[in-house]
N, C-alpha and C positions, 0 to 999 in steps of 0.2 A: 402493529405497523402493517400496512398493506404491502404484500410482496411485489406487486406490480411497480412500486416505486423503484425497487432495486433493478428491475428489468428496464425501466425507463432510464435509469442512471447508466446502465451498461451501454446504452446507445451513445452516451457522451464520453464515458471512460470505460472502454471494453475490458480492461484488466481489473479483476475484482480486488486485487491487492492495492492497486493505485486508487481505486474507488474508496477502499477502506481508509487509506491514508488521507485522501482529500476530505472525506466526510469527518474524520477525526480532527483534522486541522480546522475545518469550518465550525465544528461543534465547540472546540476550545475557544475560537474567536467569539462565537455567540455567547458562550458561558461567561466570557470576560467582558461582555457588554457591547459587542459589535451590533450594529443596526441590522435587523433582519431584512432580507431583500424580498421576501414574500410575507403575506399575512400569516402570523403565527397560528391563529385559529386553534388554540388549545393543543398544539402538538408539542411533544417533548423536543428538547434541543437536537438530539441526534436525528429524529425524524424530520425536523425542519431543515437540517443541513442536507439530508438526502433529497428532500423536495426541491430545495434550491438548486442542487446539481441537476436533478432530472428536469427541472423547469428551464434550464439554460440561462440561469441568472449570472453566469460567469463567462468572462471572455476567454479566448484560447490562451492568452498570455498568463492569465491567472491559473489556468489548469496545466500549463506547460511543465512545471516541476513534477507533476504526477504522471505525465505522459511518457517521459523518458525520451529516448531517441537521439537526434543529432545535437542536442544541447550539451553534450559532453558527459552524459550519464553512461557509466560503464555497465554493461550487461554481462551477467554470468551465463556461460554456455554449458549445456549438459555435457558430461564426459562421454567419450565414445565407448559404447558397451563392448566393442571388440577388443579394446585395450585392457589387459589384466590390471587389476587394481594395484598391484605392487609396482607397476611401471608408470603409473600416473604421477606426475610431478605436482599436480595442482590439488592434491587431496587436502581436505579440510582438517583431518584428524592429525594429531601429533604423533610422531613416531613412538613405537612401543619401547619402553625401557625396562630393564630388570629391576625388581624391587630391591631396595637397600637391605643388606644383611642386618639382622638384629644383633645388637651388642648386649652381651650379658655380663 
């Protein structure tokens, strides 16, 4: 695959994670029989999906689920590095518990 395709896609979807999700969704649709929006020209399905995104074959409403923002998508914010980790209430890890005693 030509790396410039990814750079062209980033002009449409600047977040690489969102780009990956959009390309995966389009690849699945193509694999299930959706009509290609560009000439396939011996490209694999994933490359064709990226070419379609880079070529602007999608409307903004079709890409809206991958853009996030005001559509109600909740974004995670980075924790403040000044706050000690024990005082953070939003930690993803479960609290540490003591292992159960072995019964003999």
